[in-house]
C-alpha positions, 0 to 999 in steps of 0.5 A: 500500500502506498504511503501518503504525504502532506506537502506544504508551502507556507508563510509565517507572519507571526513566529511566536503565535505559530508556535501554538499551532506547532504544539497543537498539531503534534498530537494528531500527527503522532496519532495518525503516524505522521513523520516529518521528513522536511520541516522548514530549513534552507531551500533553493527555489530552482524553478517557479515560485514558492513560499519561504517554508516547506514541510513534508510529512510522511504517513504509512498510507494515503488514507492515514494522511487524509484521515489526519487532515480531516480529524477533529484534532487537526482541524482544531490545531489548524484553526490556531494557524488561521490569520497568522500564516498562509499555507498551500497544502497538497495531500498526495499518494506516494509512488510505489513504482 
């Protein structure tokens, strides 16, 4: 079964307030088996446009990635991010080639 991934590009407008979102999302991510592969860090935009922060989270299955996002716990955490950060998020199924 293919893994699932959250790929997010974000702009953090209030670093201190963003910490509350990070703390709140830890529980649902752990509950659904989310593992950070990329969490900010240096990046080079080789083509096109991107936001300043990139995050990639791996889940054991695509369904787990979807379920985590739609869970009440994550939606409550996400509400803390609203108004302090902008984000583009794609939930994608991994390639098993």
